[in-house]
C-alpha positions in Angstrom: 162.9 -131.7 -127.5 163.7 -133.4 -130.8 160.3 -135.3 -130.6 158.5 -132.0 -129.8 159.9 -130.4 -133.0 158.9 -133.3 -135.1 155.4 -133.3 -133.7 155.0 -129.6 -134.2 156.3 -129.9 -137.8 153.8 -132.7 -138.5 150.8 -130.7 -137.1 151.7 -127.5 -138.9 152.1 -129.5 -142.2 148.6 -130.9 -141.8 147.1 -127.5 -141.1 148.8 -125.8 -144.0 147.9 -128.6 -146.4 144.2 -128.4 -145.4 144.2 -124.7 -145.9 145.7 -124.9 -149.4 143.4 -127.7 -150.4 140.3 -125.7 -149.3 141.5 -122.6 -151.1 141.9 -124.5 -154.3 138.3 -125.7 -154.1 139.1 -129.3 -153.2 136.8 -130.9 -150.8 138.4 -134.0 -149.2 134.9 -135.2 -148.2 133.3 -134.8 -151.6 133.4 -138.6 -152.2 130.6 -139.0 -149.7 127.3 -139.1 -151.7 123.9 -138.4 -150.3 123.3 -142.2 -150.1 125.7 -142.2 -147.1 123.5 -139.8 -145.2 124.1 -136.4 -143.7 125.3 -137.8 -140.3 128.1 -139.6 -142.1 129.2 -136.5 -143.8 129.2 -134.5 -140.6 131.1 -137.3 -138.9 133.7 -137.3 -141.7 134.2 -133.5 -141.4 134.7 -133.8 -137.6 138.3 -134.4 -136.5 138.9 -137.9 -135.2 139.0 -138.4 -131.5 142.6 -139.6 -131.6 143.6 -136.5 -133.5 142.0 -134.3 -130.9 143.8 -136.2 -128.1 147.2 -135.9 -129.9 146.7 -132.1 -130.4 145.8 -131.8 -126.7 148.9 -133.6 -125.6 151.1 -131.4 -127.8 149.6 -128.3 -126.4 149.9 -129.5 -122.9 153.6 -130.5 -123.5 154.4 -127.0 -124.9 152.7 -125.2 -122.0 154.4 -127.4 -119.4 157.8 -126.7 -121.0 157.2 -123.0 -121.1 156.1 -123.0 -117.5 159.3 -124.9 -116.5 161.5 -122.5 -118.4 159.9 -119.5 -116.8 160.3 -120.9 -113.4 164.0 -121.6 -114.0 164.5 -118.1 -115.3 162.8 -116.6 -112.2 165.1 -118.7 -110.0 168.2 -117.5 -111.8 167.0 -113.9 -111.6 166.5 -114.2 -107.8 170.0 -115.7 -107.4 171.5 -112.7 -109.3 169.6 -110.3 -107.1 170.8 -112.0 -103.9 174.4 -112.1 -105.0 176.7 -109.7 -103.0 179.9 -110.8 -104.6 182.1 -108.3 -106.4 184.0 -108.9 -109.6 187.6 -107.7 -109.4 188.5 -105.3 -112.2 191.9 -104.0 -113.3 191.9 -100.4 -114.1 194.6 -97.9 -115.0 193.9 -96.1 -111.7 195.4 -99.1 -109.8 198.6 -99.2 -111.9 201.8 -97.3 -111.3 202.3 -95.2 -114.4 205.4 -96.0 -116.4 205.0 -93.5 -119.2 203.1 -90.4 -120.4 200.8 -92.8 -122.3 199.8 -94.4 -119.0 199.1 -91.0 -117.5 197.0 -90.1 -120.6 194.9 -93.2 -120.2 194.4 -92.3 -116.5 192.8 -89.1 -117.6 195.7 -86.6 -117.4 195.4 -83.9 -120.0 197.6 -81.0 -118.7 201.1 -80.7 -120.1 203.9 -80.7 -117.5 206.4 -82.7 -115.4 205.3 -86.1 -114.0 207.0 -88.9 -112.0 206.8 -92.3 -113.6 208.3 -95.7 -112.8 211.4 -96.4 -115.0 213.1 -99.7 -115.6 215.3 -99.3 -112.5 214.1 -96.2 -110.6 211.6 -93.4 -110.5 212.0 -90.9 -113.4 210.8 -87.4 -114.1 209.4 -86.9 -117.6 207.8 -84.0 -119.4 204.5 -85.0 -121.1 203.1 -83.0 -124.0 199.5 -84.3 -124.3 198.7 -81.8 -127.1 200.7 -84.1 -129.4 199.5 -87.5 -130.6 200.8 -90.6 -128.9 204.0 -91.7 -130.5 204.9 -88.3 -131.8 208.3 -86.8 -131.2 208.6 -85.0 -127.8 205.3 -86.6 -126.6 207.5 -87.8 -123.7 210.8 -86.2 -122.8 213.0 -87.7 -120.0 214.2 -85.1 -117.6 216.1 -87.2 -115.1 215.9 -89.7 -112.2 214.2 -89.0 -109.0 216.5 -89.4 -106.0 214.2 -91.5 -103.9 215.9 -93.7 -101.3 213.6 -95.9 -99.3 216.6 -97.5 -97.5 219.2 -95.4 -95.8 222.6 -97.2 -95.9 225.9 -95.5 -95.1 228.8 -95.9 -92.7 232.0 -94.3 -91.6 234.5 -96.4 -89.6 238.0 -96.0 -88.4 241.0 -97.9 -87.1 243.0 -97.1 -84.0 245.6 -99.9 -84.1 248.1 -101.3 -86.5 247.4 -104.1 -88.9 249.6 -106.2 -91.2 248.0 -109.6 -91.7 247.7 -110.7 -95.3 244.7 -112.2 -97.1 242.4 -111.3 -94.3 239.6 -108.7 -94.4 240.7 -105.5 -92.5 238.7 -105.0 -89.4 237.8 -101.7 -87.9 237.5 -100.6 -84.3 235.7 -97.3 -84.3 232.2 -96.8 -85.6 231.2 -93.2 -86.2 228.2 -93.8 -88.5 226.6 -97.1 -89.4 223.1 -96.4 -90.7 221.3 -99.6 -91.7 223.9 -101.7 -89.7 225.2 -103.2 -93.0 228.9 -102.8 -92.0 230.3 -105.4 -89.6 233.3 -103.9 -87.9 234.7 -107.1 -86.5 234.8 -109.0 -89.8 235.4 -105.8 -91.9 232.7 -106.9 -94.4 229.9 -104.8 -95.8 226.7 -106.6 -96.9 224.5 -104.7 -99.4 220.9 -104.6 -98.1 219.3 -103.7 -101.4 220.2 -103.6 -105.1 221.8 -100.3 -106.0 225.0 -98.3 -106.7 227.3 -97.9 -103.8 230.3 -95.6 -103.4 233.3 -96.7 -101.3 236.4 -94.8 -100.3 239.4 -95.9 -98.2 242.3 -93.8 -96.9 245.1 -95.1 -94.8 248.8 -94.8 -94.1 251.6 -97.3 -94.6 254.4 -97.3 -92.1 257.9 -98.2 -93.5 261.1 -99.1 -91.7 264.4 -97.7 -92.7 265.5 -99.3 -96.0 268.6 -98.8 -98.2 268.7 -101.9 -100.4 265.2 -102.6 -101.7 261.7 -101.2 -102.3 259.3 -102.0 -99.4 255.6 -102.4 -100.5 252.1 -102.4 -99.0 249.2 -103.1 -101.3 245.5 -103.3 -100.3 242.8 -104.8 -102.6 239.1 -104.3 -102.7 237.1 -107.6 -102.9 233.5 -108.3 -103.9 232.1 -111.7 -103.1 235.7 -113.2 -103.0 236.7 -111.6 -106.4 239.4 -108.9 -106.5 238.1 -105.7 -108.0 241.1 -103.3 -107.7 244.3 -102.7 -105.8 246.0 -99.6 -104.2 249.8 -99.9 -103.7 252.5 -97.7 -102.1 256.2 -98.4 -102.0 259.3 -96.7 -100.5 263.1 -97.1 -101.1 265.7 -95.7 -98.8 263.1 -94.4 -96.4 263.4 -93.1 -92.8 262.4 -95.4 -90.0 258.6 -95.4 -89.4 258.0 -93.2 -92.4 254.3 -92.8 -93.1 253.0 -92.8 -96.7 249.3 -92.2 -97.7 247.3 -95.0 -99.4 243.9 -94.3 -101.0 241.3 -96.2 -102.8 237.8 -95.4 -104.1 235.2 -97.1 -106.3 231.6 -97.2 -107.2 229.9 -100.6 -107.4 226.6 -101.9 -108.7 225.7 -104.4 -106.0 222.9 -106.9 -105.7 221.2 -107.4 -102.3 223.3 -109.7 -100.3 226.6 -109.0 -102.0 229.6 -108.6 -99.7 232.6 -106.3 -100.1 235.8 -105.8 -98.0 239.4 -104.7 -98.0 242.4 -106.9 -97.4 246.2 -106.6 -97.5 247.4 -108.3 -100.7 251.2 -107.7 -100.4 253.2 -106.5 -97.4 257.0 -106.3 -97.0 258.7 -107.3 -93.9 258.4 -104.6 -91.3 255.7 -102.7 -93.2 252.2 -102.3 -91.8 249.0 -100.4 -92.1 249.6 -97.9 -89.4 247.1 -96.3 -87.0 247.0 -94.9 -83.5 244.7 -92.6 -81.5 244.7 -90.1 -84.4 242.7 -92.5 -86.5 244.7 -92.3 -89.7 242.9 -95.1 -91.4 239.3 -94.5 -92.6 236.7 -96.3 -94.6 233.5 -94.6 -95.9 230.5 -95.9 -97.8 227.5 -94.2 -99.3 224.4 -95.6 -101.1 224.1 -93.3 -104.1 221.3 -95.0 -106.1 218.7 -97.7 -105.5 217.6 -99.9 -108.4 213.9 -100.9 -108.1 
Protein backbone atom coordinates (compact mmCIF):
# COMPACT_ATOMS: atom_id res chain seq x y z
CA UNK A 1 0.00 0.00 0.00
CA UNK A 2 2.83 2.39 0.81
CA UNK A 3 4.45 1.75 -2.62
CA UNK A 4 1.12 2.31 -4.33
CA UNK A 5 0.71 5.72 -2.70
CA UNK A 6 4.25 6.75 -3.70
CA UNK A 7 3.67 5.63 -7.30
CA UNK A 8 0.38 7.46 -7.57
CA UNK A 9 1.92 10.60 -6.13
CA UNK A 10 4.74 10.40 -8.67
CA UNK A 11 2.38 9.95 -11.66
CA UNK A 12 0.08 12.73 -10.54
CA UNK A 13 3.06 15.06 -10.04
CA UNK A 14 4.23 14.44 -13.60
CA UNK A 15 0.79 15.02 -15.08
CA UNK A 16 0.25 18.24 -13.14
CA UNK A 17 3.72 19.52 -14.03
CA UNK A 18 3.13 18.91 -17.74
CA UNK A 19 -0.22 20.67 -17.60
CA UNK A 20 1.25 23.77 -15.94
CA UNK A 21 4.22 23.91 -18.32
CA UNK A 22 1.97 23.74 -21.38
CA UNK A 23 -0.32 26.42 -19.96
CA UNK A 24 2.64 28.76 -19.49
CA UNK A 25 3.65 28.30 -23.15
CA UNK A 26 6.65 26.14 -22.47
CA UNK A 27 7.25 23.41 -24.98
CA UNK A 28 9.56 20.74 -23.57
CA UNK A 29 10.32 19.55 -27.12
CA UNK A 30 11.13 22.98 -28.61
CA UNK A 31 14.87 22.23 -28.55
CA UNK A 32 14.30 19.87 -31.48
CA UNK A 33 15.10 21.87 -34.66
CA UNK A 34 13.92 21.00 -38.17
CA UNK A 35 17.35 19.51 -38.86
CA UNK A 36 16.35 16.60 -36.61
CA UNK A 37 13.35 15.82 -38.77
CA UNK A 38 9.64 15.58 -38.16
CA UNK A 39 9.77 11.89 -37.18
CA UNK A 40 12.16 12.67 -34.34
CA UNK A 41 9.85 15.40 -33.04
CA UNK A 42 6.86 13.05 -33.14
CA UNK A 43 8.86 10.39 -31.40
CA UNK A 44 9.91 12.87 -28.70
CA UNK A 45 6.31 13.90 -28.10
CA UNK A 46 5.17 10.26 -27.83
CA UNK A 47 5.41 8.75 -24.30
CA UNK A 48 8.25 6.33 -23.88
CA UNK A 49 7.36 2.65 -23.93
CA UNK A 50 8.62 2.13 -20.39
CA UNK A 51 6.36 4.96 -19.16
CA UNK A 52 3.40 3.36 -20.86
CA UNK A 53 4.19 0.04 -19.20
CA UNK A 54 4.56 1.65 -15.78
CA UNK A 55 1.20 3.43 -16.09
CA UNK A 56 -0.44 0.21 -17.20
CA UNK A 57 0.97 -1.66 -14.19
CA UNK A 58 -0.25 1.05 -11.82
CA UNK A 59 -3.75 0.98 -13.29
CA UNK A 60 -3.84 -2.79 -13.12
CA UNK A 61 -2.68 -2.80 -9.50
CA UNK A 62 -5.36 -0.29 -8.54
CA UNK A 63 -8.11 -2.26 -10.28
CA UNK A 64 -7.02 -5.56 -8.72
CA UNK A 65 -7.01 -4.04 -5.24
CA UNK A 66 -10.45 -2.53 -5.77
CA UNK A 67 -11.83 -5.87 -6.97
CA UNK A 68 -10.32 -7.63 -3.96
CA UNK A 69 -11.83 -5.14 -1.53
CA UNK A 70 -15.24 -5.40 -3.15
CA UNK A 71 -15.11 -9.21 -2.93
CA UNK A 72 -14.18 -9.07 0.77
CA UNK A 73 -16.98 -6.60 1.44
CA UNK A 74 -19.51 -8.84 -0.30
CA UNK A 75 -18.34 -11.81 1.77
CA UNK A 76 -18.79 -9.88 5.02
CA UNK A 77 -22.27 -8.74 3.94
CA UNK A 78 -23.27 -12.34 3.25
CA UNK A 79 -22.00 -13.39 6.69
CA UNK A 80 -24.09 -10.70 8.37
CA UNK A 81 -27.18 -11.74 6.41
CA UNK A 82 -26.68 -15.39 7.39
CA UNK A 83 -26.12 -14.60 11.09
CA UNK A 84 -29.02 -15.76 13.29
CA UNK A 85 -27.43 -14.82 16.61
CA UNK A 86 -29.07 -12.35 18.95
CA UNK A 87 -27.31 -9.72 20.99
CA UNK A 88 -28.46 -9.66 24.62
CA UNK A 89 -29.72 -6.29 25.73
CA UNK A 90 -30.44 -4.96 29.19
CA UNK A 91 -33.58 -2.91 29.36
CA UNK A 92 -35.52 -1.33 32.17
CA UNK A 93 -38.36 -3.73 31.36
CA UNK A 94 -36.27 -6.66 32.66
CA UNK A 95 -35.37 -4.90 35.92
CA UNK A 96 -37.31 -4.99 39.16
CA UNK A 97 -38.15 -1.34 39.94
CA UNK A 98 -36.62 0.06 43.11
CA UNK A 99 -38.00 3.59 42.91
CA UNK A 100 -40.45 5.90 41.15
CA UNK A 101 -37.59 6.93 38.88
CA UNK A 102 -37.26 3.34 37.65
CA UNK A 103 -41.00 3.20 37.02
CA UNK A 104 -40.80 6.47 35.10
CA UNK A 105 -38.01 5.12 32.90
CA UNK A 106 -40.17 2.04 32.24
CA UNK A 107 -42.87 4.29 30.82
CA UNK A 108 -45.21 4.81 33.77
CA UNK A 109 -46.81 8.24 33.71
CA UNK A 110 -49.91 7.98 35.92
CA UNK A 111 -49.63 9.16 39.51
CA UNK A 112 -50.52 6.56 42.10
CA UNK A 113 -49.41 3.76 44.43
CA UNK A 114 -46.76 1.33 43.21
CA UNK A 115 -44.81 -1.60 44.68
CA UNK A 116 -41.02 -1.35 44.46
CA UNK A 117 -38.13 -3.40 45.83
CA UNK A 118 -36.68 -1.76 48.94
CA UNK A 119 -33.35 -2.48 50.59
CA UNK A 120 -34.81 -5.36 52.63
CA UNK A 121 -38.39 -5.92 51.51
CA UNK A 122 -41.10 -4.90 49.07
CA UNK A 123 -42.34 -1.36 49.70
CA UNK A 124 -45.40 0.63 48.66
CA UNK A 125 -44.66 4.14 47.39
CA UNK A 126 -46.71 6.98 45.97
CA UNK A 127 -45.26 8.38 42.73
CA UNK A 128 -46.10 11.90 41.53
CA UNK A 129 -44.85 11.88 37.94
CA UNK A 130 -46.14 15.40 37.38
CA UNK A 131 -43.17 16.64 39.40
CA UNK A 132 -39.61 16.60 38.10
CA UNK A 133 -37.28 13.84 39.25
CA UNK A 134 -35.58 14.81 42.49
CA UNK A 135 -38.31 17.19 43.57
CA UNK A 136 -39.85 16.91 47.01
CA UNK A 137 -42.72 14.40 47.15
CA UNK A 138 -41.76 12.92 43.78
CA UNK A 139 -41.65 9.64 45.75
CA UNK A 140 -43.39 9.15 49.09
CA UNK A 141 -42.93 5.94 51.11
CA UNK A 142 -46.28 4.55 52.28
CA UNK A 143 -45.11 1.38 54.00
CA UNK A 144 -43.88 -2.19 53.61
CA UNK A 145 -45.75 -4.90 51.77
CA UNK A 146 -46.41 -7.98 53.93
CA UNK A 147 -45.24 -10.53 51.40
CA UNK A 148 -44.02 -13.82 52.88
CA UNK A 149 -42.71 -16.37 50.42
CA UNK A 150 -41.84 -18.73 53.31
CA UNK A 151 -44.39 -19.70 55.96
CA UNK A 152 -42.65 -20.51 59.24
CA UNK A 153 -44.42 -20.80 62.59
CA UNK A 154 -44.86 -23.33 65.34
CA UNK A 155 -46.72 -23.94 68.56
CA UNK A 156 -45.42 -26.70 70.82
CA UNK A 157 -46.20 -27.88 74.35
CA UNK A 158 -44.81 -30.00 77.14
CA UNK A 159 -46.65 -32.72 79.05
CA UNK A 160 -43.95 -33.79 81.54
CA UNK A 161 -41.80 -32.09 84.17
CA UNK A 162 -38.29 -30.84 83.40
CA UNK A 163 -35.51 -29.59 85.70
CA UNK A 164 -32.17 -30.25 83.95
CA UNK A 165 -29.83 -27.23 83.85
CA UNK A 166 -27.86 -25.93 80.85
CA UNK A 167 -29.77 -28.15 78.42
CA UNK A 168 -32.20 -26.96 75.73
CA UNK A 169 -35.76 -27.62 76.90
CA UNK A 170 -37.40 -30.29 74.71
CA UNK A 171 -41.11 -30.42 73.89
CA UNK A 172 -43.36 -33.40 73.47
CA UNK A 173 -46.50 -32.09 71.79
CA UNK A 174 -46.51 -30.54 68.32
CA UNK A 175 -49.64 -28.55 67.55
CA UNK A 176 -48.32 -26.49 64.62
CA UNK A 177 -44.95 -26.70 62.91
CA UNK A 178 -45.20 -25.08 59.50
CA UNK A 179 -41.88 -25.20 57.70
CA UNK A 180 -40.57 -27.93 60.07
CA UNK A 181 -38.03 -25.47 61.51
CA UNK A 182 -38.68 -26.50 65.11
CA UNK A 183 -37.07 -29.72 66.33
CA UNK A 184 -39.06 -30.89 69.35
CA UNK A 185 -36.56 -33.47 70.56
CA UNK A 186 -33.62 -31.02 70.71
CA UNK A 187 -35.79 -28.01 71.57
CA UNK A 188 -33.97 -25.92 68.94
CA UNK A 189 -35.47 -23.73 66.24
CA UNK A 190 -33.42 -23.10 63.07
CA UNK A 191 -34.30 -20.00 61.04
CA UNK A 192 -34.96 -21.00 57.40
CA UNK A 193 -34.65 -17.45 56.03
CA UNK A 194 -33.35 -14.06 57.08
CA UNK A 195 -36.06 -12.12 58.86
CA UNK A 196 -37.69 -10.90 62.06
CA UNK A 197 -39.08 -13.66 64.28
CA UNK A 198 -41.31 -13.33 67.33
CA UNK A 199 -40.97 -15.88 70.15
CA UNK A 200 -43.05 -16.32 73.28
CA UNK A 201 -42.79 -18.80 76.15
CA UNK A 202 -45.16 -19.47 79.03
CA UNK A 203 -44.66 -22.04 81.76
CA UNK A 204 -45.14 -22.81 85.43
CA UNK A 205 -42.55 -23.39 88.12
CA UNK A 206 -43.40 -25.86 90.85
CA UNK A 207 -42.02 -25.04 94.35
CA UNK A 208 -41.75 -27.26 97.38
CA UNK A 209 -42.65 -25.95 100.81
CA UNK A 210 -39.96 -23.53 102.00
CA UNK A 211 -39.59 -21.52 105.18
CA UNK A 212 -35.93 -20.51 105.33
CA UNK A 213 -34.83 -19.37 101.88
CA UNK A 214 -35.99 -18.19 98.48
CA UNK A 215 -36.33 -20.95 95.87
CA UNK A 216 -35.62 -19.89 92.26
CA UNK A 217 -36.23 -21.07 88.71
CA UNK A 218 -34.76 -19.03 85.83
CA UNK A 219 -35.01 -19.81 82.11
CA UNK A 220 -32.82 -18.12 79.50
CA UNK A 221 -33.28 -17.57 75.79
CA UNK A 222 -30.20 -18.48 73.70
CA UNK A 223 -29.21 -17.58 70.18
CA UNK A 224 -26.32 -19.51 68.60
CA UNK A 225 -24.97 -20.27 72.08
CA UNK A 226 -25.21 -16.67 73.33
CA UNK A 227 -27.65 -15.74 76.08
CA UNK A 228 -30.14 -13.09 74.97
CA UNK A 229 -32.37 -12.72 78.04
CA UNK A 230 -33.65 -14.46 81.15
CA UNK A 231 -37.00 -14.88 82.92
CA UNK A 232 -36.92 -15.72 86.63
CA UNK A 233 -39.42 -16.53 89.33
CA UNK A 234 -38.80 -17.09 93.08
CA UNK A 235 -40.83 -18.05 96.13
CA UNK A 236 -40.28 -17.85 99.89
CA UNK A 237 -42.37 -19.62 102.50
CA UNK A 238 -44.43 -21.33 99.80
CA UNK A 239 -46.89 -24.18 100.01
CA UNK A 240 -45.81 -27.55 98.73
CA UNK A 241 -46.12 -27.88 94.94
CA UNK A 242 -47.11 -24.28 94.59
CA UNK A 243 -47.24 -23.25 90.90
CA UNK A 244 -45.98 -19.84 89.76
CA UNK A 245 -46.20 -18.56 86.17
CA UNK A 246 -43.07 -17.81 84.18
CA UNK A 247 -43.18 -15.86 80.88
CA UNK A 248 -40.73 -14.71 78.27
CA UNK A 249 -41.13 -13.09 74.86
CA UNK A 250 -38.78 -11.50 72.36
CA UNK A 251 -38.39 -10.43 68.72
CA UNK A 252 -35.16 -11.38 67.00
CA UNK A 253 -33.60 -10.49 63.65
CA UNK A 254 -32.20 -13.83 62.55
CA UNK A 255 -30.01 -14.88 59.66
CA UNK A 256 -30.80 -18.06 57.77
CA UNK A 257 -29.33 -20.94 59.76
CA UNK A 258 -29.38 -19.19 63.17
CA UNK A 259 -30.54 -21.42 66.04
CA UNK A 260 -32.46 -20.39 69.16
CA UNK A 261 -33.61 -22.33 72.20
CA UNK A 262 -34.61 -22.10 75.88
CA UNK A 263 -32.74 -23.67 78.77
CA UNK A 264 -32.89 -23.66 82.56
CA UNK A 265 -30.20 -21.34 83.89
CA UNK A 266 -30.81 -21.61 87.65
CA UNK A 267 -32.94 -24.07 89.58
CA UNK A 268 -33.15 -24.61 93.33
CA UNK A 269 -33.36 -28.02 94.86
CA UNK A 270 -36.86 -29.43 94.49
CA UNK A 271 -37.96 -26.77 91.97
CA UNK A 272 -38.90 -27.82 88.44
CA UNK A 273 -40.59 -26.66 85.27
CA UNK A 274 -43.93 -28.31 85.84
CA UNK A 275 -46.31 -29.85 83.36
CA UNK A 276 -48.87 -32.61 83.06
CA UNK A 277 -51.73 -33.53 80.78
CA UNK A 278 -53.03 -29.95 81.05
CA UNK A 279 -50.06 -28.67 78.99
CA UNK A 280 -49.09 -25.75 81.22
CA UNK A 281 -45.84 -25.04 79.33
CA UNK A 282 -46.06 -23.55 75.85
CA UNK A 283 -43.73 -22.15 73.25
CA UNK A 284 -44.84 -20.15 70.23
CA UNK A 285 -42.98 -18.67 67.26
CA UNK A 286 -44.15 -16.48 64.39
CA UNK A 287 -42.26 -15.16 61.37
CA UNK A 288 -43.23 -11.51 61.27
CA UNK A 289 -41.07 -10.13 58.49
CA UNK A 290 -38.77 -11.50 55.79
CA UNK A 291 -35.67 -9.57 54.76
CA UNK A 292 -34.89 -9.95 51.05
